[in-house]
N, C-alpha and C positions, 0 to 999 in steps of 0.2 A: 279231718278227712270228711268231706261232705259229698260222697259219691251217690249218684242217683241209682236206684235199683233198676236193673234191666230185666224185663220179663220176657219169657218165663224164667222163674227162679225156683230153685229147690231149697227148702229150709228143713233143717233137722231139729227135732224137738224131743225133750225128755219131760214127761209129765209125772209129777209126784203126787200121790194121793194117800189118804188114810187107808190102811189095810182093812180096818174094821168097817164093814158095811159097803165095801167097794162092789161095783157091778161091772165085771169085765165085758159082758155082752153089751151093756148099754154104752160103755165107754167106746168100744169098737164101732158100734152102730152110729155114734155121733159123727164119725169121720168118713162114712161110706160114700158120700157124694163128692169127695175130694180125690184128686189124682195122687194116690199114695204111691210113692216111689219105693218105700219100704213100709210094710204093713205095721199096724199097731201090735207091738209085742211086749209082753211083760219082760222087763230088763232085770231088776234087782229088788230084793226085799231088804229093808234096813236091818241092822244087827239085832235090834230089839224087837223086830217084827211089827213095828208100829206103822211103817210106811212101805208102799210099793211104788216102783217107777215103771213107766211104759216109755218105749221109744217109738218114734215114727218119723218118716220123712215125706214131705208133701211138695209137689210141684204146683206153684201158683202161676196163673196166667196174667193176673193183674192185682192192683191194690184192693179192689173191691172184694176179690176172692180171699185175700189175706184178712180183711176185716170180718168177713163171714166166718172164717176159720177161728178167729179170735172170739167171736160170739159163741161158737160151739165149745171152745175150750172152757168157757165160764160155766157150761152145763155139765161138765164132768163131775160125777158123784165123788165127794170127798176131796176135791182138788185143794192142794196145799201150795204148789209151786210149778212153774213152767220154766224150763231152761232151754 
């Protein structure tokens, strides 16, 4: 399946970070310039308390905006994984 994305497009993300040393305010601030359909919210904490996940949904107007979002993801403190 090789479908081309049709913009605008909404993408849903789950960001998993180390619980220790995380900075909720900084994480939320990184995405302030984007069209958030669903705000950055803390979703779950792992059973051992080592990781925390955040959920957010973003409307992208084009591929350039998606690339900018990807760059911001890399700046999330303690980032482990993005789903």
